[in-house]
N, C-alpha and C positions, 0 to 999 in steps of 0.2 A: 464570361462562359461560366455555366456552374460548373461547381464539383461533384457535386450528388444528382442522381437520375429521380426526377418526381414522378412516381407511376401515374399516370395518366387518368383521372376522375376519381380519385382514392380519396377527396376530401369528402366527409360525411361532419353533419352539425356536431359540434363540440370535439372534432378532431382535426389535424391537420390534414394534408396530404402524407402518403407514406414517401418516405425517402431513401432511396438503396446505393449502391456501392454503381460508378456509371458501366463499369466494365461488366456485370454482374445485374441485368437489370429485371430478368426473371426473378431474382429472389433465391436462387441456387447457387451452387458451385461444385463444378467438377475438376478433377485435375487426375493425375496418377495415383494420389493417394485416396480418391474417393472410397475406394473399398474398404479403407480401415476405419473400423467402428468402435475398436477400444483402446485405450493405451496400451494393454499389452502387447495387441499387433504392432501399434506404432513401435514399442521397442523392439518387437522380434526384427523389424523391420528393418530398425537400424543395425541390428546384430546380423543380420544377411547380407545387408548393402556395405558396411564399413566395419567386417569381422576383427582387423586389426588396429581399428584407430583407440587413439587416446579417448575415454570416454567420462571417466569417473576419476577427479585426482582432489588430493588435499596437502596441504602443507605438513611437513613430518616435524613433531614437536620434538626438541631436545631439551631433556632434563637439565641436564649440566648447565646449559647456557639459560634457560627458563626462555627459550624464544624458536621460532619456526623457522626451518628450513624452505628448501624449494619444494616444489609439487612434485608428489608423485603420483602413478598413473594407474589405471585399472583399463586395459582394454576392454571393448563391446563383448569380446569373447568371452573374456575373465568373468564380467558381470554377469552374463547369463549361465553359467558354469554354476556361479556361485546363486543366482537367483533360484537355478532348479534345485540345488542342493538344499539349501536354505528352506525353501517353498515345502519339498519333501519332508524335512524335519519338523517345520511348522504343521503339516497335516499330522504327524504322528503326536504331536504336542496337545492340538486341538481336538486330535480323537481321544485322548487318554482324560485331558483335563477341563476340557470344554468343548465338548462334542455338540452341545445346542445353538440354533441357530437364534438371532433375535427378532423376536415376535413380528418387532414393526418394519422389518425391511428381508427377511427369509435368507440372513445371509450373516456371517460373521465377522464382526469388525476385529482389524488388529490395531493398538495404539501405537503411535510413535511420538517418543517423547526426549528431545534434545534440542543442540542446536543444530545448524545445517552442516553436513559431511555425508561421506557416502553412503554410510548406513543407512541413513534416512532413505534415499532413493531406492537402496538394495530390499529394505523391509518392504517399503511401498510394490515393489515389483513382485517380491515373493508371494506378498498376500494378492495382487491382482491373478499370480498363477494360477491360485485355487480357488478364485470366485469370492474371496475375501475380498473388504473394502478397508482403507485407511481412515483414521482419526487422529490428526495431529495435535497434539498437547502443546499448547504454547510453552516454550521455553522462557517466555518473559515472564510468566503469570507466577501469582505468589501460589502459597500451600491451598488456601480454598479455591482460588481459580483451577488449578490443576486437578485436585477433587473433583470439581463440576463437572469438567470435560469427561472424565473417566466414568464416573457415575451417570452421568445424563446418556452416555453411549452406549452405555451397560458394557464397559469392555473387561473381558476375561483374560486376554490377553496382552501384555504391553513389550514392546522393545524400547530400550531408554539407553542412554550413557550412564557411565557408573555412576556420575556425581548426583543423581537423581533418584539412585536407589536406597540411601537412608532416609530420604524424606516420604517418598511410597511406603517404604515397612514401618518409619514411625506412626502415619498417617493411616496403617491399612484397615483400620477401624469404620472409617470414615468411607471404605471403598469396597466392602464387602464380596464385590461380585470378582473382584479381580485372584485369579489364580497363579498366572506363570507371569514373571519378570525375566526380561530377555537382556542381559546387559550385551550393550554395542563393543565395550570394551573388555577384554580378556579378564575372568576373574583371577587368574593366578598372578596378575600384574606382571606379565612378562615383557610387554609391550608398552611404552609410553604414549599418553595422549595427554591433552591438555585438561580432559576430565578425569583423569588418574592421578593428578598430582598429589591429591591430599591420601591417596591409598597405597597400601601397601600389601605383601602377601597375606600378612598376618590379621590386616583390617578386613582384607576381603573375604576370608574364612570365619571371620565373626560376623560379617553380612550372611554368608550361607546359612550359617549355623540359626542366627535370629529371625532370617525367613525359613527355615523348616519348624524350628517352634512355631511360627504362626501359621504353618499348613500352605507357606507359598511356596510353588517352586522358582528357585533361582537358578539360571543357568547365562551362558553367553551365546553370542554368535557363534562363537567357532564351533562348540560344542552342538548346537543345533545342525551348523553344515557337517559334521561329522555324522548325525544319525541321520541325516537327508541321504549322504553319501553311501552309506552302508547300508541303508533299506530304503532306496529309492521309489518313491510314488509316480502315479501318471499323472501328469497337467492334468487340470481342469480347465481351461480358460474360459475368460467370461463372456457372457455374451452381450451383444451390446447395451441390452434392457436391465443389466445387470447396475448395482451400484458399484461406484470406485471409490468415493470419499466421502467425509460428512464433514463437513466445516462448520466453524462458529462465527458467526457475526460479531463485529468490534462490539455491539451493544452501545454506539453512541447515539441511538434514537432510542434507546429503549433496554426490554431485558434481550440478551444474548439469544439467538436461535441458531439452533443445527438446522444446517443447509445440505439437505440429500441431493447429490447429482450422479447419473449415470453414465458410464461410458462413452455411450453415440452422443451426449450433450457435450462432454467434455471433450473427446474428440474431433467434434464437429467444430468447436470454437476454437482450438489450437490450428484445424487446418485453415480456416477463415483468418486468423490471425498470419499464417504462412502466408497464404495467397494476396493477404495485405502488403507485409513487406518484405517477403519474399527474399530471407537471411539465409547463405549456403557459407558452410565450410566455417562455422561458426566458434570462435571460445568465448566462454562467458561466465561471469564470475555469481557465484549463488551466494547472497548473503543476506536477503531480504526472508524473514520467517516462512517455513515450508509449510508450517503449521497454517497459514493463511493461503492464498487463492494467488495471488500474482506471480511471485517466484516459480512455481508450478507450471501455472501457465505458458511463461517465458519458456521454461526448458521443453516442457512436451512440444510447444509451437517450434521452438530450435531445433527438435528430434526429426522433423522432416526432411533437412538434409545433415550432412555430418555434423556433430556438435562435441566439441570438447568442454565437459562442465567442471570447473574448479571450485571447490566449496571453500570459502572463507573462514579463517583461523578463529572465527568466534568472537574476539576480541574487536568491539565497534572502533578503538583507537587505532588497528590495525589495518582498519578496511583498506586505506589509501598503499599500505605497504604489500596487503595480499594484491592488489591490482598490478603494483611494480612487478611482482614477483610473477604473476601470470600473462601479465600483458595483454587483455581480454579485448576484443573488438567491437562488441555488443555488451551493452550494459543497460540495465532497467534500473530506475529510481524514481521514489518519489520524491515531491517537491522540497520538502524539510531536509532531505540529504542533501538535493542540489543546490538550497539555499545556505546550508552549513558552510560548503566548500568556497560558495561565492563568496562570502560575506571575509572569509580569509583570505583568499587568491585575489579578490577585486582590492583588499585594502593593500596588498602588496605591488598592485598593479595599476588598474586604472582609476584608484583611489588613493594613490600613494602621491607624495609631497617630490618636488624637484625634479631632477632630469630623468628618473624610472619613472613618476605618473607622467609626466609631459610626452616622453615618447610613448607608452602604452596606451595612453588616451588619442594620441595620432594614428599611432599603430591598429588600436580598436576603429576608430572613424572610417580609416581604408578598407579594414578587412569589411565592417559592417555593409559599406556601401557595395564592395564588391558581390560580397552575398545578394542582398538585396535586388541589385542588378541581374541576377541570375549565371553570374560569373564563375560559380564554384567556392568551395570553403576555403581554398588553400592560397596562401601569397606568400612567394618565397624568401621575400626579404622580410616582413614583419614576423613572419613563424620561426622565423631563424633566431630573428634579433628578440622576439619577446615571448610569441605562445607556445612555442615548441618547448620551453619548460613548465608551461601548464599542463599541456598533453601528455609530460613524462609523469605527472602526477597521478594519472589513470594508467600508466603503463607504455604511454606512446604510441599506441595501436587502435585507439576507438574511430570506428567508423558510423556508429549510429547510438545513439540515447536515448531509451524510451522512459519515457514519465508518464506517471499516471497517479489515480488517487485523489488528487486535488489540482485545481488549475494551477499552473508556473507562472511566476511573476514577469511582464514582457522583457524588464530589464535582463533576469536571470536567464531567461530562454535564448537572447540574443547574444547575448554575452557567451554562454558556453558555445553556442554555434561559431563565435568568431575563435574562443579561445582554445577550442578543440580541433578547430577544423575540418568538422562535421556536421551532420544535420542534428538535431534535437528534436524529435516530435513527442507530441500529446495523445493520449489516447483516455479512453472512457471505459470502463466497463464495471461489474459487481460479481460479488460471490452469485448471486442468484444467476448471472448470465455465463457463468464460468470464466470472467474476466473479459469478455470480449463486449464488442457495442461499435465503438466508434475509433478511429485513430487516423492522424495525420498521413499523407503518403509522404513516402520517403522523399519524395522530392518539393516537399511542401515547406514554404521560408516562411509563412506568416505565423503569426502569434495572435495569443486571447482566443484559441479556439480547441477544443479537442478532436478536429478533424470531419470525417464523413463517415456514414455506416460502412461498415467490414463487409465482405465479400459475403452474400448471403443473411446479412442481417437488416430485419424491415425496422424502421424508424420512425415514429411519428409524434406528434405532440397532442396532449390533451389539455383543453382550456379548464384554467381554474381559476372562476371568476370571481370569488371571494377574495383572491387576491390580486384580483385585476390582471391577469395574465389570461388572453385569449387565443386560439389556435388560428383564428381566423385574422391577426391581427396584421397590418402591411407598413411596412415592406419585410417586417422580420416576425414571422410567426412565432409567437412564445406559448410556454404551456409544461406541463409534467410530460417528461420523457418517457415513451413507452417501447417497449422493444419484444419484437417477434422475431424468435429463430428456432432452430431445433438445440441449440445450445443453453437453452431454459433450465433451470433447475428444476427437481422433480418435486419437492416437497419440504415443508420443514417439518422436523424430527416430531415425531408426536405431537404437529400443531394443527389440524385440517384445517381450523378457523382463519390462523394467521397466514396459511397458504391461499386459502380462497379471498383474502383482502387484499394478497397481494397481486392480485389477477384480475383483469379486465376481457374475459373471455379469456381468447388466447395471448393476449399481451401482457407484460409484464409492467406493472406500474413502478418506475424506480423511486420517486419521491425527491427528483431533482427535478426543479426548474430549468428549464435551458430554451433557447430562440435558436431558429433557424437563420443564420445570416445572409445577406442579399446573394453571396457565390455559393451558398448550399451547404456551407460548413454549421457546424453547431456549436455555441458558446454555454456553459453555465454559469446560471444569473442567479440563481436563488435555490432554496429549499424548503419545501412544504414543512418538513418539522425541522425547524430551523436550529442549525447546530455549528458552533466555530469551532475552528482548528486553530489551535494556537502549536507554537512550539512544544509545549508542554502537555497539552489536554484539550480536551472537548468538552464545549460546553453548551449548554441550553442556553441562549442569550435571554429569553424572558424571564428565567429563575432568577439569572446573575440582576436584571434590570429591577426585578421584584424586590431583590434584596437590598438595592442602594437606594430605591425611590423611598424606602422608611427613612432616609435620613431629613433633617427637620430642613435642611438647607435646598433640597430638591426637589421639585416641581416635575419635571419629565427628564429621562436619561436615554440614551442609545449607546450600546456598548458594541465595539468593533474588535477582531482580532484579525490573527495572521500567522500563519506558519513560521514567517521570518522573526518573530517576537515573542518572549516568554511573558508577557502581561498584556493586558487588555489597555485597548483606550476608549475615550469615552467623548459625545455631545452631551453637555450637561445644561439642562433650562433650570436657573434656578429659581428657587421660589421666593417671590421680591419681598413678603412681609420679614421674611427671617433672614434672609439672604443680605438684603441690602444694609440692615445696621450692623449687622456681623461686619460685613467687609468695609463699609464704612468706619468703623471702631479698629479694624485692623490695621487700616494704611491712616486713621486720625485725618480723615476728611469728611464731615459730616453734610456735605454739600454736592459729592460724588454721585454722580446717576449709575440707573442700572447697568447702561451701555457701558460707562466708562469703568464700572468695577468690573464688568465682564472682562475687558481688554486687560485688567491690570496682573501684571506679571506676580507680583507679590501674593495677590488674591488668588491669582490660578493655583499657584505653586501648595498655598494653604488648602486649597478644596482638594488638589490630589492627595495631600496629607490628611484631610478628615473624613477622605472618601475611604481611604486604604484603611484607616483604624476602623471606620464603621463596619468594611466589608470583613475584618476579622471577628470583630463581634457577631456578625451575623452567621459568621461560619463558612465564609465563600472561600474556595480552594485557593491556596497561595499565587497560584498561575493564572487566575480568575481577577485577582485585584487590578486596579485602576493603575496606569504607569503615568497616562497623560490625558490633559481633558483640553478641550472647548466651550469658551462658556457661550451658551446661546443666548441673547436676551429676550427673543423671539418667541412665543412657544410653537412647538412642531406645528400646530394647527393651524396658525396664521402666517407659516412659510410661504404658503400657497405653492405648493409642491404636489398635491396630491397624496401625502404621504398617507394616507390612512383609507382603509376600506369602507364600504358603508356601515359595516360590522365593527367599525372601530380597530380591526386589525391593522398594525404596521407594515406597509409593502417597504421592506427592508431593502431590495433591491433599487429603489428609488430614492430611499435616505442616503444610501451609500453612492450612489450616482451624483448626488446632489453635493456632498460633503467630501467627495472625493480627494480633491487637492489640500482640503485640511487634514483629512487623514492621513495622508503621504508626511505631512509634515511633523504630526503628532507622530509616527513612527519613527521619524529621522531623530525626534527628540529625546525618546526612551534611553535610558542610561543603557542596557543590555539588549542586543539583540542575536540572533543565532549566531553560532562559531562553530567551527571545526578543528578537529585535531589534524593538521595537514601541516605540513613543514613549509615554512617560507619559501619563495623561489630564489633566494640566496644559497637556501642550502641543495639546490636540485643541480 
């Protein structure tokens, strides 16, 4: 039985049929939230329906112990009042110091620069209250990057944590349009937070004095709220067609692009996901940067029912501690995070030696069999003996894990389903689709796929013949994923040419090569602009391969990477005329054949050493250095696996498929893989 609905007679030359969610065959979705067309309306519905519920929470920082306590909460009514007062204060600041709208958008942007915390959401909602849109400035970015966001988006007013203020003031000459800086923390330092540890009342006064001398208005949220409370303004709620946020792409396939989206697009995306996952009365930990789309998408999706949003303490090493304090029932994660945890937890359980390892593997076998047979995720005996300890690392209350951004390894996927006694689902989305696209259903226990189209989202594939992918392939159509919905972004900021390039009529071209599986689910198999994501870096393999091919011993090379590893691995075809004498001299055997030399362990080790030294010479980034190789005596074109297109471009998917088992062995041989700051099971 097909998991997706195929629209009859929708296949046209060069494109596959259109696939939809089976319960929304007309391509639309309607529910009790269908009349909500802005994120501000969604927030107001939360206030109306759950006025006394805990809404935004954070852990209290204690400077005496340099640690965080338990979560403290603001109710939806508290937040609503603060949003109204803060929004009124913002109206006054904008009217006095930044009255003009941005020509590109016809609205005013509000910058937000901090780690995830309640004030981040408070600032965004206050911006929405007066038809302004948010611009997230990445907390992980360096000085130049933060200036790029501020200047590109033409920010005049920014809300930031106190620790960001010195950087902003020191570099103010590089952001000349900035007029107002609003600290999330009290400038009088009467309330300690993790962002105020390096400040005192005196250093804070010095910051205010410096800002004044530079012509910058420096104030804090409490003061702006008092301004708004003393002189309230009428809300001017956004229209569905108003912009709600300006995002920036990660830049993995080129220069960063500003992505503008409207309220109705974002609201539609979140409603589509809500209908797909149907999560109710949720406690959620926000720890992935709110400057990106994924975390905000999950938050607004969960806001369709009662939701308690706890914000992490901001220290990556304390995320698991945050979870144990909050005890969330839904978490969102990217595969690299789950890989970190998996490597540590699996080492203490299913990969352990002795009785613990034996019992863990036996328990995992029983649980995996139970899950695959459809009998549920829990097992009274094995959960109590083994897996409840793993679940406690995440707070002990998880009912759903949502993974996106990159495919999740099958063994990691299955392990967490068993270890957490709940489903782990994969999905697909982009900033350009407001994170919506596809998702596995909550009862889907398959792996190696990204699910089916979300409600109201149309998916089809476009043939990329030069890479050997055809939308008419049988039984699995393959090609570039195309997405059509009301959740598509509006445009790239000040880049109409790139906006036009991204669209094929009303369809967004994602750049990802996918295939429809026989059951109607989708699997990502390649990328038009090939990018390898490791645990540390995104690299374009063509550039890396070009650098290594300059080595005198290399005829051809194919590099591969994974988010579970810190280094690249490679298939190397050596250049016989230089490699053979070099390798024979290395092992002292002038009669050794090419094939024998390619399998010699000493030769392989020395080849890795030579390639790493060459990589450094060619200024290859450290995370793109090669950590393990397989020596292939046969040239790629003679392997007879159709590795190349007629224009001699590498079909990377076919190479990966052919060498899959070898790649797995190479990853196991690497000296270091991803690890996590997780306590061992013995300490829980």
